[in-house]
PAPA-215179 format. One record per residue (C-alpha): residue in one letter; x, z, y. Coordinates in steps of 0.2 Angstrom, whole numbers, plus 5000, padded with zeros to 4 digits. Layout:
N
aXZY ...
//
This chain:
461
m520951465193 r520651465211 w519151355209 t518451475196 s518651625207 l517751535222 r516351485210 q516151665204 m516251735222 a514851605226 i513751685213 s514251875214 l514151885233 p512351825236 l511851935221 a512652085230 v511852045246 l510152025238 a510352195229 a510852285245 l509452205255 t508152245241 l508852425240 v508652445259 s506952375259 i506352495245 n507152645253 e506352605270 a504652575262 g504752735252 y505352835267 h503952775278 r502552815264 s503352985260 h503553025279 a501652985282 a501153085267 l502253235272 e501453225290 e499753225283 l500253365271 n500953465285 d499353445296 s498253505281 q499353655278 k499253695297 a497353675297 r497253785282 a498353915290 s497253915306 v495653935296 n496354085287 r496954165303 l495254135310 l494454225295 q495754365296 s495354385315 m493454395311 l493754515297 d494854625309 a493554625323 e492154675311 t493154805302 g493754885319 l491954885327 r491154965311 g492455095311 y492155135330 l490255135327 l490355255312 t491655375320 g491555345339 d493455345339 e494155225353 r495655185342 y494655085330 l494254965345 e496154915346 p496054795331 y494354735337 e494954695355 s496554615348 a495654505336 n494254455349 a495654395360 t496454285347 i494854205340 h494554085354 a496354035353 h496153995335 l494553895338 e495453785351 e496853765339 l495553705325 r494753585338 g496353495341 q496753485322 f495053425317 a494753305331 g495253155321 s493953175307 s492053165311 q491653265295 d492853395299 l492253405317 h490453425311 d490953575300 y492053645314 l490553645326 q489553735314 l490953855311 s491153885330 q489253915332 q489254045318 v490854125325 t489954135342 r488454215335 k489454345325 l490454385341 s488754405350 e488154525337 l489754625337 d489654635356 l487854685356 s488254825343 l489654885354 s488654885370 l487154985362 r488455115355 r489255135372 k487455155380 g487055295367 q485655195359 e485955265342 d484355195334 a484655025341 w486454995335 k486055075318 f484654955316 v485754815320 l487054875308 s485854905294 t485054725295 d485754575285 v486154475301 g487954515301 k488154475283 q487254315285 n488354265299 m489954305290 d489354215274 a488954055285 i490754075293 r491554085276 q490453935269 h490953825284 a492753885283 r492853855264 a492153675267 l493553645279 v494853715267 d494253625252 r494353455262 n496053495267 t496553545249 d495853365244 r497053295258 v498453395251 t498153335234 s498053155240 s499653175250 q500553235234 v499853095224 a500552975237 i502253055238 t502353045218 r501852865218 s503152825232 l504452915222 w504052815206 l504052655215 s505752705223 r506452745205 l505852585198 g506552485213 i508252575212 a508352545194 l508052355196 v509352345210 t510552445200 a510452315186 i510752175199 g512152275206 l512952305189 l512852115186 a513652075203 f514952205199 h515352135182 l515651965190 y516752045204 l517752125190 r518051965182 q518551895199 t519752025203 r520652045187 a521751895190 l522051955207 q522552125201 q523752055189 a524551945202 t524652095214 e525452205200 r526852065198 e527152055217 q527152245217 a528452255204 v529552135213 l529352235229 e529752395220 t531352315213 e531852255230 r531452415238 a532452515226 r533952395229 l533752415248 e533652605246 d535252605235 l536152495248 v535552605263 r536052765253 e537752685249 r538052635267 t537452805274 a538652895263 t540052775268 l539652805287 n539652995284 d541252985275 l541952885289 a541252995303 n541953145294 h543653065292 l543753015310 q543253195315 q544653265304 v545853135311 r545353185329 e545653365325 d547353325317 e547853225332 r547253365344 g548253485334 h549753375334 l549653345352 a549453535355 r551053575345 e552053435355 l551453505371 h551853685366 d553553645359 e554253505370 l553353525386 g553453715384 a555353705382 l555553595397 l554553705408 t555453865402 a557153785406 a556553735423 k555853905426 l557553985421 d558453855432 v557353915447 a557754095443 r559654055443 l559553955460 k558554095467 s559854225463 r561254115469 l560354065485 a559854235490 d560854235506 q560154065512 g558854055525 p557054095523 e556553915522 v557553885506 l556854045498 e555053995503 r555353825494 l556053915479 r554554035478 h553353885480 l554253795466 s554153945455 e552253955458 s552053775454 l552953795438 n551853945434 g550353835437 v550953695426 i551253825412 a549453895414 l548753715414 k549853685399 r549053835390 r547253785394 i547553605388 i548253675372 e546853795370 d545553655372 l546453545360 r546753675347 p546353855350 s547853965345 s546754115345 l545754045331 s547254035320 n548054195326 l546654315330 g545154245319 l543454175323 t542654335331 a544054365343 s544254185348 l542354175352 e542454335362 i543854255372 l542854085374 t541254175380 r542154285392 e543154145400 f541554045401 a540554185409 q541954205422 g542154025426 a540253975426 d539654145434 i538354165420 d537854325411 v538454295392 q537954425379 t538754415362 s538254495345 l539754445334 e540054495316 a541554475306 v541254325294 s542054255279 l542154065281 p543453925277 e544653875290 a543753705293 t542053795295 q542753925307 l543353775318 t541653695317 v540853855323 y542053875337 r541753695342 m539853715341 v539953865352 q541153775364 e540053625365 s538453725368 l539253825382 t539853665390 n538153595390 i537353755397 g538653745411 k538253565415 y536453545413 a535453705408 q535453795425 a535353955415 h535654135421 q535854225404 v536554165387 l536554255370 v537854205357 t537554275339 v538554265323 h537854355308 q538454365290 y537254345276 p537554355257 r537654165255 h537754095272 v538154125291 a536954105305 v537554055322 q536354045337 i536654005355 r535154045366 d534954015385 d533554035398 g533853875407 q532753735411 g532653665393 f532253485388 d531253385375 p532253365359 a531153215354 r531853115369 i533653145365 g534352965365 r535952895356 s536952925372 r536953115369 h538553105359 g538853295361 l537353355352 l537553215339 g539353255336 m538853445334 r537653395321 q538853285312 r540153435312 v538953555305 e538253435291 a540053395287 v540353565281 g538653575271 g537653665285 r536153625295 l535853625314 t534253645323 i533953625341 t532353705348 s531953685366 r530453645378 p530553605397 g530553765407 e530753875391 g532653875388 t533553805373 l534053875356 v535453795346 a535553875328 a536653825313 i536653885295 l538353865287 p538753905268 c540054035265 e540953915253 a541553745258 p540653605249 a541553495237 p542053325244 g540653205242 a539453335234 a537653355241 t537353525248 d535653605250 s535553695267 p534953875265 a533453925274 p533753995292 p533554175295 p532154245306 q532354205324 
//
């Protein structure tokens, strides 16, 4: 089969090359012949136009002068003078157009002589009229000299025009012949091309069948790999969500332990310090100072314990709701980072897991702003829509290129994982020097476990 394909290629390829070369040759030959005929046709048309313009100028000159001779009105001389100024230009133009043909040049010289005689006659009549020699210019006007000159001019002009008309006809015949030859050549080349194409189809049919078999195998393998990737991706997503949930559970458990155990110990220690302070009131100032310092240290440890517990599991989220907890979070961030934080928070209806996701998202965004953004103003908005909730955190900091975020930016990746785990969609919009916008769209109802969720379209920003 391979030897047969090579033999067919050895036949079809030279035929295709021969057809292409023949088609190019026919096209080039036809182009040059047609181009030459069109140039000759264009020159003939220009010559005819120049002769017609010359005749029109002569007619204008004669008509204008006759009007002046009969009426004496100077206005009739305007077309005469205008035509007289262009006649010589027309003659020079005709000289250049007919210089290549001796016969045309002979007729042109005769035409030029007649035009000169006619202009002399017109100038003579004008001069006699202006000198007041009425009988003289009327005599010139009444003779047949002017008519004879104009008839001679028309005769020589007609000879030039007729000869150019013959050239136009010859050029048209040449163009028609070239087109017929091109049609014949193209038909012949088309037949050769069809033969080569038929051989090519026979050659490629076997290759196409082999390609289709290979394509079917590749499609099967690609479908298997896509299913495997989809399965592995779903497994990794489930694992990531499970680890995230385990982390939150561990943080909640640790927060409760700190609140219960450590809180009880610190409360007991504070009560013991209060009892010691009341019993040692009569001791020296040094003892009282140490007790006061111990009490302040216990207060600091209690405050630290509260902050750790709030970071691990915000109690305000469970006790006061999402809106109040976000207000507390943004207020504390504004005080600690010395950044102007504006909020527009609406009461929203979200599942408990989604509320925690919103809180963590805002918390992570504010942490990133405090570390990297160098911002002066921050706007946090939470808005309720009929089927989803929109959360946005916008700052006016230095921004960054989101396309260059690497795998090391675990905070943003974790934020995206949290939002997608509850069926939402996270978008990060930023440019260097133009601040950053972190926006999330979260459904009002929690998605079923393992179910695919379609993220709603984000609201206008």
